[in-house]
C-alpha positions in Angstrom: -77.9 158.0 63.9 -78.2 154.8 61.7 -80.5 153.8 59.0 -82.3 151.5 60.7 -83.3 153.9 64.1 -84.8 156.2 61.8 -88.7 156.9 62.6 -91.4 155.7 60.1 -94.8 156.8 59.1 -97.7 156.7 56.6 -101.0 159.0 55.6 -103.2 157.6 52.6 -105.3 159.7 50.2 -107.3 162.5 51.5 -105.4 162.4 55.3 -105.9 165.8 55.7 -109.5 166.1 54.7 -111.5 163.4 56.6 -110.2 162.4 60.2 -112.1 159.0 60.3 -110.4 157.7 56.9 -107.2 158.3 57.9 -108.2 156.6 61.4 -109.6 153.6 59.4 -106.9 153.3 57.2 -104.3 153.8 59.2 -105.8 150.4 60.9 -105.5 148.6 58.4 -102.2 149.7 57.3 -100.5 148.3 60.3 -102.6 145.4 60.7 -101.5 145.0 57.0 -97.7 145.6 58.5 -98.0 142.9 61.6 -98.3 145.5 63.7 -95.6 147.8 63.2 -96.3 151.3 64.7 -97.1 153.3 61.9 -98.1 156.9 62.9 -100.3 158.8 61.0 -99.2 162.5 60.1 -100.8 165.0 57.7 -98.5 165.1 54.4 -97.1 168.4 54.6 -93.7 169.2 52.9 -92.3 170.3 55.8 -91.5 167.5 58.1 -88.8 165.5 56.1 -88.9 162.8 53.6 -92.0 161.3 52.0 -92.5 158.7 49.4 -95.8 159.5 47.6 -97.0 156.9 45.0 -98.3 158.7 41.9 -99.4 155.4 40.1 -98.8 151.3 41.6 -100.5 150.2 38.4 -99.5 147.8 35.8 -100.5 147.5 32.3 -103.7 146.2 33.2 -106.3 149.0 32.7 -107.3 148.8 36.6 -109.6 152.3 37.1 -108.1 152.6 40.4 -104.1 152.2 39.4 -102.2 154.8 36.9 -99.2 153.3 35.9 -95.9 153.4 37.7 -94.9 156.3 39.4 -93.1 156.9 42.8 -92.5 160.4 44.0 -89.4 160.9 46.4 -90.2 164.7 48.4 -87.2 166.2 49.8 -86.0 169.9 50.4 -89.8 171.0 48.8 -88.8 169.1 45.8 -90.2 166.1 43.9 -88.3 163.7 42.3 -90.3 160.7 40.5 -89.5 158.0 39.1 -91.1 156.8 36.1 -93.7 158.2 33.9 -96.8 155.9 34.1 -100.4 157.2 32.6 -102.2 159.5 35.3 -99.3 160.7 37.0 -100.1 164.6 36.2 -103.6 164.2 37.6 -102.0 162.1 41.0 -99.7 164.9 41.1 -102.7 167.2 41.4 -104.2 165.4 43.9 -101.5 164.9 45.9 -101.4 169.1 45.8 -104.3 169.0 46.9 -103.9 166.8 49.9 -101.5 169.3 51.2 -97.9 168.4 48.8 -97.0 171.2 47.3 -93.6 170.4 45.5 -96.5 167.9 43.8 -98.0 171.1 42.2 -98.1 170.2 38.5 -96.4 173.3 37.1 -93.4 172.4 39.9 -92.8 168.9 38.5 -89.3 169.2 36.7 -87.2 166.2 37.3 -87.8 162.5 36.5 -85.5 159.4 36.4 -86.9 156.5 34.0 -85.8 152.6 34.8 -86.7 151.5 31.1 -88.9 152.0 28.3 -91.3 149.9 28.8 -94.5 151.7 27.4 -96.6 151.4 31.1 -93.5 153.3 32.4 -93.5 155.8 30.2 -96.9 156.5 28.4 -97.2 159.6 30.9 -94.0 160.7 29.5 -95.8 163.2 26.7 -98.1 164.4 29.5 -95.3 165.3 32.0 -93.2 166.7 29.4 -96.4 169.2 27.8 -99.0 169.6 30.4 -97.0 171.3 33.4 -95.2 173.8 30.7 -99.5 175.0 29.7 -99.6 175.3 33.5 -96.7 177.6 33.7 -93.7 175.5 34.6 -91.2 177.9 33.3 -88.0 175.3 33.4 -87.0 173.0 31.2 -87.7 169.2 32.1 -84.9 166.8 33.4 -84.6 163.2 32.2 -82.4 160.5 33.6 -82.8 157.4 31.6 -81.0 154.3 30.0 -80.2 154.6 26.5 -83.0 155.0 24.3 -84.7 157.8 26.5 -83.2 160.3 23.9 -84.7 158.8 20.7 -88.3 158.8 22.7 -87.9 162.2 23.9 -86.8 163.5 20.3 -90.3 161.4 18.5 -92.2 162.7 21.3 -91.0 166.5 21.0 -91.6 166.1 16.7 -95.1 164.8 17.2 -96.1 167.0 19.7 -94.4 169.7 16.9 -97.3 171.1 16.0 -99.2 171.7 19.1 -96.1 173.6 20.9 -96.0 175.6 17.8 -98.9 176.9 18.1 -98.7 177.4 21.7 -95.8 179.3 21.4 -96.8 181.4 18.7 -100.7 181.8 19.7 -102.5 183.3 22.3 -101.3 182.1 25.8 -100.0 184.9 27.2 -96.7 182.4 29.1 -94.0 182.3 26.8 -91.5 179.9 28.4 -88.9 176.9 28.1 -90.9 174.6 30.2 -91.8 172.4 27.0 -88.2 172.2 26.6 -86.3 168.9 27.8 -82.6 167.8 28.9 -81.8 164.4 28.4 -79.4 162.5 30.2 -78.8 158.7 29.6 -77.1 157.4 32.7 -75.0 154.6 33.2 -74.9 152.5 36.5 -73.5 155.0 40.1 -74.2 158.1 40.4 -76.2 159.5 38.0 -77.7 162.9 39.9 -76.8 164.8 43.2 -77.8 168.1 44.8 -78.5 170.2 48.5 -82.2 167.3 48.8 -81.1 164.2 47.1 -77.9 161.7 45.6 -79.6 159.1 43.4 -77.5 156.5 42.0 -78.3 153.5 39.3 -78.0 150.1 39.6 -78.8 147.3 36.6 -81.3 144.8 37.0 -82.8 141.7 35.2 -86.0 142.6 33.7 -86.8 140.2 30.8 -85.2 141.0 27.2 -84.5 144.6 28.2 -80.8 145.5 27.9 -81.3 148.0 30.2 -83.2 148.5 33.5 -82.4 149.9 36.5 -83.3 150.6 39.9 -82.8 153.8 42.2 -81.3 154.7 45.6 -82.3 158.0 46.6 -80.0 159.2 49.8 -81.9 162.8 51.7 -81.1 164.0 54.5 -83.0 161.7 57.0 -84.0 158.6 54.6 -82.5 156.0 52.0 -85.1 154.9 49.5 -85.1 152.0 47.1 -87.2 151.7 44.1 -86.7 149.1 42.5 -88.4 149.3 38.8 -89.5 146.2 37.0 -87.6 143.0 37.7 -86.7 139.6 39.0 -85.2 139.1 42.2 -81.9 140.8 41.9 -78.9 141.1 44.7 -78.4 144.3 43.3 -81.8 145.5 44.9 -80.6 143.5 48.3 -76.9 145.6 47.8 -78.5 149.4 47.1 -80.8 148.7 50.3 -78.7 147.0 53.3 -81.1 148.4 55.8 -83.1 151.3 54.0 -85.9 153.2 55.3 -87.9 152.1 52.7 -87.9 149.4 49.7 -90.6 150.2 47.3 -90.3 146.7 44.9 -92.4 145.5 42.5 -94.6 141.9 43.2 -97.0 139.4 41.7 -98.8 137.0 43.4 -96.9 133.7 43.9 -100.3 131.5 45.2 -102.1 133.2 41.9 -99.4 132.3 39.6 -101.0 128.6 38.7 -103.9 130.4 37.2 -102.5 132.1 34.0 -101.3 130.6 31.1 -98.3 129.2 30.7 -96.4 131.2 28.1 -97.4 133.8 30.8 -95.7 132.1 33.5 -92.4 131.9 31.7 -92.5 135.8 30.8 -93.4 136.9 34.4 -91.1 134.5 35.9 -88.2 135.9 34.3 -89.3 139.5 34.2 -91.0 139.9 38.0 -90.9 139.0 41.5 -92.9 136.7 43.2 -94.3 137.2 46.5 -92.4 134.3 48.0 -89.3 135.8 46.3 -89.7 139.0 47.4 -90.1 137.7 51.1 -86.5 136.1 51.3 -85.5 139.3 49.0 -86.4 141.7 51.6 -84.9 139.3 54.6 -81.9 140.2 52.8 -82.0 143.6 52.2 -83.7 144.5 55.9 -85.8 147.2 55.1 -87.7 149.6 57.2 -90.8 149.4 55.7 -91.3 147.3 52.4 -94.1 148.8 49.8 -95.2 146.7 46.8 -96.5 148.3 43.8 -96.6 147.2 40.6 -98.7 144.4 42.0 -99.9 141.6 39.9 -103.1 140.6 42.0 -104.4 137.4 39.2 -107.9 137.3 41.5 -106.1 138.5 45.0 -106.0 141.5 46.8 -103.7 143.9 48.7 -104.3 141.7 51.8 -103.5 138.9 49.8 -100.2 139.6 48.8 -99.4 140.9 52.4 -99.9 137.5 53.7 -98.2 135.8 51.2 -94.8 138.0 51.5 -95.4 137.8 55.6 -95.3 134.1 55.7 -91.3 134.3 54.9 -90.7 138.0 55.9 -91.3 139.0 59.1 -90.9 143.0 58.6 -93.4 145.5 58.2 -95.0 145.7 54.3 -98.0 147.6 53.2 -99.3 147.3 50.0 -99.0 150.0 48.6 -102.2 152.2 46.6 -102.3 155.6 44.7 -101.5 158.6 46.2 -100.7 156.8 49.5 -97.8 158.5 51.3 -94.8 156.9 53.3 -92.6 158.3 55.5 
C-alpha cells in the first residue's frame, strides 16, 4: 500500500467523553481542511499509529497551549518530540482520554529538536515526575550536541531531591530518575519493532544544531519539522508522508510586529505563505500546524492563509488533538 493511499482520521480533546463535542470539533476540522474527509474515532492505542499534540505553544505564556511536545504513539508506546513546559500533565490528560501509552509512568523516550528553552523547560519534569509516579527504567534522551551537558546540570540541580527520595520513606527505589543521553548526528538515530526514527538538519536562527525528525511506523510516515525557516530537508523527509507537523507564523500579521522581531522570525521560522509552497512540494496527506505564532489572528485565520497557496488538507492543532 502506498503512503498516499493510507487512511487518516483525527480526534480531539475529550473525544471519549462527549459525543456532542466530537461532532462539533470534527465539523470544524473538516471545514478547516477544506472538506477533506476526516473520520473521527476514539483515541484508543489499538487502531494504529496516532499523533497526539501534548503542546502546541511557543514561548508566549498562552494558558491554552503548553510548550512544544508531540507524541507519536505506535505499538502501545509513546515517542515524544521535544519537552516543552506542561508535557507530563498534558500526557496525563491524553491518558484520561483513552491513550494508555501516555500514562506518565510510561513516558520513557524523547527526541529533542534543539535546545531553546521553550522546547526543553519540561525536561526536568519528564525526568523526575514519571519516576515519582513509578517509572522504573531510565529515560532515553536523543538530541543535538549540548543535550548531555543540559541533562547533567539538571540532575545536579535536583540531586538533593533524588537523594532524599532514594534514602527516605518512598517505598519504590528504582532507576527511573536516571537518564541515558544520546547526542546524535543526521541520519537514522533510533529503531525498534515499532518505529524507525531519522534526524535531519533544519535552519533555525543562530542554532548550530537543530533537527527535524521522520518517524516510519508500520502504517504511517510522520515528519515533525521542529523550529525552522523553510527547508528543503523537510520536503525531502516528507515526500508524500502521511502527516507533516510544521511550525508556522501568520504572514498577514507579520507587518504588525517590530522590525527587529521581523528580522528574527524571518530567519528562524516559516510563514503561512512559505509553508503553503513547502507543503505543495512535500505532498503530505495531512498538514498539521503547531508552534503557531498568531499575532492577533486565530486557528482559522492561519488555515485560511495557508490555503491561499495550498490545496491539501490542513489543520491548526490544539493541545490534546489526536491525528491519524
